[in-house]
C-alpha positions in Angstrom: 148.6 77.8 -9.2 149.8 74.7 -7.7 148.9 74.1 -3.9 152.0 74.6 -1.5 153.1 71.4 -0.2 153.1 73.2 3.5 149.8 72.8 3.4 149.9 68.3 4.4 153.3 68.4 5.1 152.4 68.6 8.6 149.3 66.2 8.3 150.0 62.5 10.5 148.6 61.0 6.8 152.1 62.2 4.6 154.3 61.8 7.5 158.0 61.0 6.3 157.5 62.3 2.8 159.5 64.1 0.9 159.1 67.5 -0.7 159.2 65.8 -4.1 156.8 63.3 -3.4 154.2 65.7 -1.6 153.8 68.1 -5.2 153.1 64.8 -6.9 150.4 63.9 -4.9 149.3 67.7 -5.1 149.4 67.3 -9.0 145.9 66.3 -8.8 144.0 68.0 -5.7 142.3 70.8 -5.9 141.1 73.2 -3.2 137.4 73.8 -2.1 135.7 75.7 0.3 132.4 74.3 1.9 130.2 76.8 3.8 128.3 75.5 6.7 125.6 73.4 6.0 126.6 72.6 2.1 127.0 69.3 1.5 130.6 67.8 0.4 128.9 64.7 -0.9 125.1 62.2 -0.4 124.5 58.8 0.6 124.4 56.6 -2.8 126.0 58.9 -5.2 129.0 57.8 -7.5 132.0 58.6 -5.9 134.0 60.9 -7.5 136.6 62.0 -4.9 138.0 61.3 -2.0 139.0 63.6 0.6 141.0 65.0 3.1 139.4 68.1 5.8 142.5 71.2 6.3 140.1 73.2 7.9 136.7 72.8 9.8 134.3 69.7 11.1 132.2 67.9 9.0 129.3 65.9 10.1 129.6 62.4 8.1 125.6 61.4 8.5 123.7 58.2 7.8 120.2 57.6 6.5 118.4 54.6 7.7 116.1 52.2 5.8 113.2 53.7 7.8 114.2 57.6 7.1 115.9 58.5 10.4 118.7 60.1 10.2 121.9 58.8 12.8 125.1 60.7 12.9 127.9 58.1 12.3 130.9 60.4 13.3 132.2 63.6 12.9 135.5 64.1 10.7 138.6 66.4 11.9 140.8 68.6 10.2 143.9 66.9 8.6 141.8 63.3 8.4 141.2 61.8 5.2 137.7 60.0 4.0 135.2 59.9 1.5 137.7 57.0 -0.2 135.0 54.5 -1.3 138.0 53.3 -4.2 140.1 52.4 -0.9 136.8 50.2 0.0 135.8 49.1 -3.3 132.7 50.7 -3.4 131.0 52.9 -6.7 128.4 55.3 -4.4 129.3 56.9 -0.6 127.9 55.2 2.0 126.2 58.2 3.8 125.9 62.1 3.3 129.2 64.6 4.6 128.0 67.8 5.6 130.1 70.7 7.1 129.9 71.4 10.7 131.2 74.8 10.3 132.9 76.9 7.6 135.5 73.6 5.5 137.9 73.7 3.1 139.1 70.2 2.3 141.5 68.8 -0.3 139.8 66.9 -3.5 141.2 64.4 -5.5 139.6 63.0 -8.3 138.9 58.9 -7.0 141.0 58.0 -10.7 144.1 58.9 -9.5 144.2 56.7 -6.5 144.9 53.6 -7.6 148.3 55.1 -8.1 148.4 56.7 -5.5 148.3 54.5 -3.1 150.4 51.9 -5.1 153.1 54.9 -4.8 152.7 56.6 -1.7 152.6 53.2 0.7 152.7 55.9 3.7 149.2 57.4 2.8 147.4 53.6 2.1 149.0 52.7 5.6 147.4 55.8 6.9 144.0 55.6 5.2 143.3 52.2 5.9 144.2 53.0 10.4 141.7 55.7 9.7 139.2 53.6 8.3 139.7 50.6 11.0 139.2 53.0 13.6 136.1 53.9 12.4 135.4 50.9 12.0 135.8 50.3 15.6 134.3 53.4 16.3 131.0 51.4 15.1 131.4 48.7 16.6 131.5 50.4 19.5 128.4 52.7 18.8 126.3 49.3 18.1 127.8 47.5 21.5 126.7 51.0 23.2 123.4 50.8 21.6 122.1 47.9 22.7 123.5 47.6 25.9 123.6 50.9 27.0 121.1 53.2 29.5 120.6 56.6 27.5 122.3 58.7 30.0 125.5 56.8 29.8 125.5 56.9 25.7 125.7 60.5 25.6 127.5 60.9 28.2 130.3 58.6 26.0 129.1 60.6 23.0 129.8 63.9 24.8 133.8 62.3 25.8 134.3 61.6 22.0 134.0 64.9 20.9 136.1 66.2 23.9 138.6 63.7 23.1 138.2 64.2 19.2 138.1 68.5 19.4 138.3 69.9 23.1 139.3 73.4 23.6 140.5 74.4 27.1 138.9 77.3 28.0 138.2 79.0 31.9 134.8 77.1 32.2 135.9 74.0 31.6 136.6 71.5 27.8 134.7 73.1 24.9 134.1 70.5 22.3 134.7 72.9 19.5 132.4 73.9 16.7 128.6 74.0 16.8 126.9 71.3 17.8 122.6 70.8 18.3 121.4 68.8 20.9 119.4 67.7 17.7 122.8 66.5 16.9 124.0 64.2 20.1 119.9 62.8 19.9 121.3 61.4 16.4 124.4 60.7 17.9 123.3 58.3 20.5 119.6 56.8 19.3 117.4 58.8 21.4 115.3 62.2 20.7 116.0 65.5 21.3 113.6 66.0 24.8 115.0 63.6 26.3 118.9 65.1 25.3 117.8 68.5 26.8 115.8 66.5 29.5 119.7 65.0 30.5 121.6 68.0 29.3 119.9 70.6 32.0 120.1 68.0 34.9 124.0 68.1 34.2 124.1 71.6 33.8 122.6 72.0 37.3 124.5 69.8 39.0 127.4 71.5 37.4 128.2 68.7 35.1 128.0 70.9 31.8 127.8 74.5 30.2 124.9 74.5 27.8 124.8 77.1 25.4 123.6 77.9 21.7 125.0 74.9 19.8 127.7 74.7 22.0 129.0 72.7 25.3 131.9 72.4 26.9 132.3 69.5 30.2 132.6 71.7 33.6 133.4 68.0 36.0 135.0 66.3 33.3 134.9 63.2 35.9 131.6 63.0 36.9 130.5 62.7 33.3 133.1 59.6 33.2 131.7 58.2 36.0 127.9 58.6 34.2 129.8 57.0 30.9 130.8 54.1 33.5 127.2 54.0 35.1 128.7 54.9 38.8 127.4 58.6 39.5 125.0 58.2 41.8 
């Protein structure tokens, strides 16, 4: 069955395209469901496809030469990812795993040159996304080099709230399961350190944390911690 154009018409990546153009873009796509923790692609595997996330959240993890795993980022609904072809790469630079049950659109890499030449809005949106991710990576490197662990963990939580925050009666909840180990891998620290910090912040009324859930109850205090201004 052909995919319904309505599934991408609302996405900013395809903004301004007409019905016929959307149908043309979807002609070579297929919709795939990935269960939580399923790998969508592996680091250094041959890049055969590129993707757009329709529902769920994707965790992007890089393995360092010494074997450590570092969470590079999370992908949110509507984002393009795995676009190795746009970067001239033959392999994927990281592993993408479903953080929750996900629905993903998949295109073969072979159609990227044609789509990117026919639809400049798609190319522009892709490189805008890639550019923003590079800036984020540079900012993370600076954090690791110059900031204390408490600042890095606070900054990581604020980034996730900005990306996926959902208002609740208790505060702003990060809208997907995230463990303390995940936060440690995002911030270049240890599980013990993250557990100690989150427990202390919970006692101070800054956050509420449960089983793979974090809710920010005092965003202003968290911003102050990220800026190293909270005594």
